[in-house]
N, C-alpha and C positions, 0 to 999 in steps of 0.2 A: 564749442564742440560738446556734444553730449557723450558722456562716458558710458561704454557698454559694461554692464555688471560682470559679465563673464571674463572680459579682458582684464578688468580690475582683479577679479578672483585669481586668474592665472598669474598675474604679476605679483600679487601679494603672496600667494602660495609658494611659488617657485623662488622668490627672493628671500624667504625665511632661511635663516642660518647660512646665508651666503655673505661674502665679504664685498664683492665688486661686480657690478652689472654694467654691460655696454648696451645701450639702446641705439641700434643702427637705424637711422631715419627718424630721429626723435621729434622733428619739426619744432613746435613750441611746447613740447614736453607735457601734453595733456594728462598723462598718467603719472607724472612726477611724484605725487604724494602716495602712490601705491607701493612703491619700492621700499623694502625693509632692509636695505643695505646701501653701501656707498654706490652712487650713480654717476655714470658718465654718458652724456648724450652726444650723439654724432649725427651730423646732417650736411647737406650740400651748402656751400657758401653762396650759391646763386639765389637762394630763396630770400624773401623778406620776412623778418621776424618781428612780432609784437609780443611783449611779455617775456617769458623765459626763453633764452636762446640756447643753442647747442654749446657744449663745452669745447667741442672739437669740430672743425670743418674738414670733410673728406668725402670723396665720391664712393668710397668703399672698395675701390680696386686695389688699394694698398693701405690697409689699416695701420695707423701710426702707433702700433703697440708691439711689445715683445710677444713671443710665443707663450701660450698656456697661461695667460694672466687673468682671464675672467672666469668667475664661477657661473655666471649667468649672462646670456646674450639674448636680446629681444629684438625682433624686427616686426614692425606693424605696418602693413600696407605698403611695403617697399618693393618686394620682389617683382611685381608686375611691371614696374617702371625701369628696372635696371638693364642697361645695354648688355653688359657682360655678367650674367648671373653666375656663370661658372667661376669666374674670378672672385666674385663676392663670396660665394659659398666656400671656396677654398680659403679665403682670408678669415671668414668666420670660424672655420674649423681650426685654423692655425692659432688664433688668439684664445680659443676656449680651452679651459683646463680639461684634462682627460676625463674627469668625473663631472664636468660642468653640464649645464642644461641650456639648450637653446629653445626659445618659444617663438615660433614663426606664425604670424597671423597675416593672411592675405584675403583679398576679395576673391571668391571662387568664380567659376565661369558665369554663374547667374549674376553676381555682382558686377563683373566686368561688362556684361551685356547691357547694363543700365547706362553705360557711358560709351556709346557707339563712336563718338568722335575723338576719343582719347587714343593716343598711340601707345598701347601697351606692348612692351617688348616680350613679355612672358605671360602666357595664359595657362593657368594650372587649375585643375580640379584638386581636391584633397588627395586623391590617390596619386595623381601625377606629381604633386608637390612632394609627397613622401618618397616617391621613386627618385626624384631629383636629389633629394637629401641623401638617400642611400647611395647614389652614384658618387657623392662627395664624402663618403665614409661617416655618415651619421646613422644612428639607429633610433627607432621610435621607442619612447618610454612612457607614452601617454597612458597606456593601459595599466600602469602602476598606480595611477590616480583615477579611481572609478568616477569621481565627479567630473574631472577634466575629460575623460574618455566619453562619458555619456553626453555631456553638453556639447563637446566638439562635434560628435556625430550628429546630434540633433540639429545644431546650427548649420552644419554642412548641408544637410538635406532640406532645411526649411528657410534658410536665410541666405545672406550674400557673403558669408565668411567661410574660410577653410583654415584649419589649425594643424600645426605640427609641434610636438614637444619631443625633442631629440637630444641625444648625447653623442659625443664623438667616439668613433672607434679609432683608437690610436695605437 
């Protein structure tokens, strides 16, 4: 897998001065070296893994962690595949500390269109992703980082990715 420079930037930037990150849907942990804090990777037990494996297996409908434990939560290319996205977002909100940050990266509508035979459960534009996160008591903070704000908007309009950087409203 080729690492996207902007994804690495987001993970490095938002993991600085954090103590614990949860990577929901970590797969084989391709961005493992970008985190600058203690890392826990979570993914489905039904996948086959080569190399680094997840630390915890779960489908995300009930995250096996106490409330308000993570400083940072990351989800990369997971939301389109999740059957019950509302339950996943509720769980993400529950385990994220009140001043924690969630970095959500998905394939936007342009990216999903490149895979017409894939059964995506959720198809979100950048705007709709942020609306869905607001429904689950998250608020956007991406504008506080001008680099993240600029490049997330640029890539949303020119590539296959949509980004959200949010914090919980608790």
